[in-house]
C-alpha positions in Angstrom: 0.0 0.0 0.0 3.0 2.3 -0.2 2.9 5.2 -2.6 4.2 4.5 -6.1 7.8 5.7 -6.4 8.2 8.8 -8.4 11.2 10.9 -9.6 11.5 14.6 -10.0 14.5 16.3 -11.6 16.8 17.9 -9.0 17.1 21.0 -11.2 13.4 21.7 -10.2 14.8 22.6 -6.8 17.8 24.7 -7.6 19.7 25.7 -10.7 23.3 24.5 -11.3 24.9 27.7 -10.2 22.4 28.7 -7.6 23.1 28.8 -3.8 21.0 26.0 -2.2 19.5 27.3 1.0 18.2 24.6 3.4 16.3 24.7 6.7 17.2 21.8 8.9 16.1 20.7 12.4 19.5 20.5 14.1 22.8 22.3 14.1 24.7 19.0 13.4 22.6 18.5 10.2 23.3 22.0 9.1 27.0 21.4 9.5 26.8 18.2 7.5 24.7 19.8 4.8 27.2 22.7 4.3 30.0 20.2 4.1 28.5 18.8 0.9 29.3 21.9 -1.2 30.2 25.6 -0.9 26.9 26.2 -2.7 24.9 25.1 0.4 23.8 27.4 3.2 22.0 25.6 6.0 20.0 27.2 8.8 18.9 25.2 11.9 15.2 26.0 12.5 13.0 24.8 15.3 9.2 25.0 15.7 9.7 27.7 18.4 11.6 30.0 16.1 8.6 31.2 14.2 8.6 31.9 10.4 12.2 32.3 9.0 13.5 35.7 8.1 16.4 37.2 6.2 18.6 34.7 4.2 16.8 31.7 5.8 13.6 32.9 4.1 15.2 32.2 0.7 15.3 28.5 1.4 14.4 26.1 -1.4 14.5 23.1 0.9 12.9 22.5 4.3 13.7 19.5 6.5 11.0 19.5 9.3 11.8 17.9 12.6 10.5 14.4 13.3 7.2 14.2 15.0 6.4 17.9 14.6 3.0 19.5 13.9 1.4 20.1 10.5 3.1 22.8 8.5 1.8 26.2 9.5 0.5 28.6 6.8 2.6 31.3 8.3 5.8 29.3 7.8 5.0 28.3 4.3 4.1 31.9 3.4 7.5 33.0 4.6 9.2 30.6 2.2 8.3 31.9 -1.3 11.2 30.0 -3.0 10.4 26.6 -1.3 10.6 23.7 -3.8 11.3 20.6 -1.7 10.1 19.4 1.7 12.3 16.5 2.7 11.0 14.5 5.7 13.2 12.6 8.2 10.3 10.1 8.7 8.5 7.6 6.4 5.1 8.9 7.4 4.0 11.9 5.4 0.4 12.2 6.3 0.9 15.6 8.1 2.1 17.2 4.9 0.2 15.5 2.1 -2.2 18.0 0.6 -0.9 20.9 2.7 2.0 22.2 0.6 1.9 25.0 -2.0 2.0 24.6 -5.7 5.4 23.8 -7.1 6.7 22.0 -3.9 7.8 18.4 -4.0 7.3 16.2 -0.9 9.8 13.4 -0.2 10.1 11.1 2.8 13.0 9.1 4.4 11.9 5.7 3.2 14.0 3.0 4.8 15.5 5.0 7.6 13.1 3.5 10.2 12.6 0.2 8.5 15.0 -2.0 10.6 13.9 -0.7 13.9 10.2 -0.7 13.2 10.4 -4.3 11.8 12.4 -5.3 14.9 9.7 -3.8 17.2 7.0 -5.8 15.3 8.9 -9.0 15.9 9.6 -8.2 19.5 6.1 -7.1 20.3 4.6 -10.2 18.5 6.9 -12.5 20.4 6.2 -10.8 23.7 2.4 -10.9 23.2 2.4 -14.5 21.9 4.5 -15.8 24.9 2.5 -13.8 27.5 5.4 -11.7 28.6 3.3 -8.6 29.6 1.2 -10.8 32.0 4.3 -12.5 33.3 6.0 -9.2 34.1 2.9 -8.1 36.0 3.1 -11.3 38.0 6.7 -10.7 38.7 6.0 -7.2 39.9 3.3 -8.7 42.2 5.7 -11.4 43.5 3.5 -14.2 42.1 4.8 -17.4 40.5 2.0 -18.2 37.9 3.0 -20.9 35.3 0.8 -21.1 32.3 0.7 -22.0 28.6 0.6 -19.2 26.1 0.7 -18.8 22.3 3.7 -19.2 20.0 5.2 -17.5 17.0 6.8 -20.7 15.7 4.6 -22.1 12.9 2.0 -19.3 13.2 0.1 -18.0 10.2 1.1 -14.4 9.9 -0.8 -11.9 7.6 1.2 -8.8 6.9 -1.0 -5.9 5.7 1.4 -3.7 3.8 4.1 -5.1 1.4 6.5 -2.2 1.4 10.0 -1.9 3.0 8.8 -2.5 6.5 6.4 -5.3 5.7 9.1 -7.1 3.7 11.6 -6.7 6.5 9.1 -8.1 9.0 8.7 -11.1 6.8 12.4 -11.7 6.5 12.8 -11.4 10.2 10.0 -13.9 10.9 11.1 -16.6 8.5 13.4 -18.0 11.2 10.3 -18.9 13.2 8.9 -21.0 10.3 5.8 -18.8 10.0 3.4 -19.1 7.2 3.6 -15.6 5.6 0.9 -13.9 3.6 1.2 -10.4 2.2 -1.6 -8.0 1.4 -1.3 -4.7 -0.4 -3.6 -2.2 -2.3 -3.3 -4.2 -5.5 -2.4 -7.8 -6.2 0.9 -8.8 -7.6 3.2 -11.8 -7.6 3.2 -13.1 -4.0 0.9 -10.4 -2.7 -2.9 -10.4 -2.3 -5.2 -7.4 -2.8 -7.0 -5.8 0.1 -10.4 -7.0 -1.3 -9.2 -10.5 -0.3 -9.0 -9.6 3.4 -12.4 -11.0 4.4 -11.1 -14.4 3.2 -7.6 -14.1 4.6 -8.3 -12.7 8.0 -10.0 -15.7 9.5 -7.0 -17.9 8.6 -4.4 -15.7 10.4 -3.0 -16.2 13.9 -1.2 -12.8 13.8 -2.2 -9.8 11.7 0.5 -7.1 11.3 -0.5 -3.7 10.0 2.3 -1.6 8.4 0.6 0.7 5.9 1.0 4.4 5.2 -1.9 6.7 6.1 -4.1 7.4 3.1 -7.8 7.8 2.5 -8.0 4.1 1.8 -6.1 3.0 4.9 -7.7 5.4 7.5 -10.1 3.3 9.4 -9.1 0.1 7.5 -9.1 -2.0 10.7 -12.7 -1.4 11.5 -15.3 -3.5 13.3 -15.8 -5.7 10.2 -12.1 -6.3 9.8 -11.7 -7.2 13.5 -14.8 -9.4 13.4 -13.3 -11.4 10.6 -10.2 -12.2 12.6 -10.2 -15.6 14.3 -10.8 -16.0 18.1 -7.6 -15.4 20.1 -5.7 -13.8 17.1 -3.2 -11.0 17.7 -3.4 -7.6 15.9 0.0 -5.8 15.7 -0.2 -2.1 14.6 3.1 -0.4 13.7 1.5 2.0 11.2 -0.5 4.9 12.6 -3.3 5.0 15.1 -5.9 6.3 12.7 -5.6 3.0 10.7 -7.5 1.2 13.5 -11.0 2.0 14.9 -10.1 2.4 18.5 -13.7 1.8 19.7 -14.1 -1.3 17.7 -10.7 -2.7 19.0 -11.6 -1.9 22.6 -14.8 -3.8 22.2 -12.9 -6.9 21.0 -10.3 -6.6 23.7 -12.8 -6.1 26.4 -14.7 -9.2 25.3 -11.5 -11.1 25.4 -11.9 -12.4 21.9 -8.8 -10.7 20.4 -5.4 -9.5 21.6 -3.3 -6.6 20.3 0.1 -5.0 20.4 0.1 -1.3 19.5 2.9 1.2 19.1 0.5 3.8 17.8 -2.9 4.9 19.0 -5.8 7.3 18.1 -5.6 9.7 19.9 -1.9 10.1 20.4 -0.4 10.6 22.8 -2.9 8.5 24.7 -4.5 10.7 27.4 -4.6 9.8 31.1 -7.6 7.6 31.9 -8.2 6.4 28.3 -9.6 2.9 28.4 -6.8 1.5 26.2 -4.5 1.9 29.2 -6.3 -0.9 31.1 -7.6 -2.9 28.2 -7.1 -6.7 28.7 -4.9 -8.5 26.2 -3.1 -5.4 25.1 0.7 -4.7 24.9 1.1 -0.9 24.4 4.2 1.1 23.7 4.4 4.9 23.2 5.3 5.2 19.5 8.9 4.1 20.0 9.2 1.4 17.3 11.7 3.5 15.3 13.5 5.0 18.3 16.8 3.1 18.4 20.5 4.1 18.1 21.2 4.5 14.4 17.8 5.7 13.2 18.7 9.4 13.3 21.9 8.7 11.5 20.0 6.8 8.7 17.5 9.7 8.5 20.3 12.3 8.2 22.0 10.2 5.6 18.7 10.1 3.5 18.5 13.9 3.8 22.2 14.4 2.7 21.8 12.0 -0.2 18.8 14.0 -1.4 20.7 17.2 -1.2 23.5 15.6 -3.2 21.0 14.8 -5.9 19.7 18.4 -5.9 23.3 19.7 -6.3 24.0 17.3 -9.1 20.7 17.9 -10.9 19.8 14.2 -10.5 16.3 12.8 -10.0 14.9 13.0 -6.4 14.1 9.8 -4.6 11.3 8.8 -2.2 8.9 11.2 -3.8 5.5 11.1 -2.0 3.8 13.9 -3.9 4.5 16.8 -6.3 2.3 19.9 -6.2 
């Protein structure tokens, strides 16, 4: 379900003899960007700085901070020469449809892939083997043996056949799982989403790793969850809006399904929300990508894109062009 890869000529961002002005989220990234070429001027900008002024307002490229808010109209209005928004994340839903005409939106596809896939495997193993319950028993000083589920030999349905979904599959092959992939459209080895009603009842574990689009928002609704087999595990490493929170809560409360979530709707999850105490739920605070090395991979993706702009080469990881 990932967006179809596009390319846009680098010369659409800056001419061959033109100074390339870049807004970046950190001073270290500014230093690394300026080291690429004497043509580059980079300015560290944070959300608290307000709209850029002076030479910074001449920026053709903006690299927003990870996890920031939607782009403000005031900031965009202050950047009349903006041609490229390069994200440090894979998720681009906060920016799609909110950029001016003539601006290209690119993400950092692949930067978070290893860590997010690792979280999926770790959360699946923990949930299958009952580790959250056992840790609670340890905290309470109780020795409570029991029999739980297993990942070995499980039927795993991965909804999303992009970078992360494929990496999840490769990591899980060592557990002799039976893997099935689903994406927006069918292709060799991948089923289409319209086959979900047939595939869901067969899966022991359903992993959701799709981007946020009109099609995927609310994809995991009451009907989706009702089609899952009793005792199955839902693992969401996509975005909270992909899952109908109320419908999932109903299934968890009834004890029919289990879940492992790194993302929620709303997010951050407010105090007192029923998900905090939902039975059968392993919950982490959107940390799947937060491991040493992720920031370095994201910065490398940014620098590679700037090299392409300087060389007049096609841009990569294009999400949309306005």
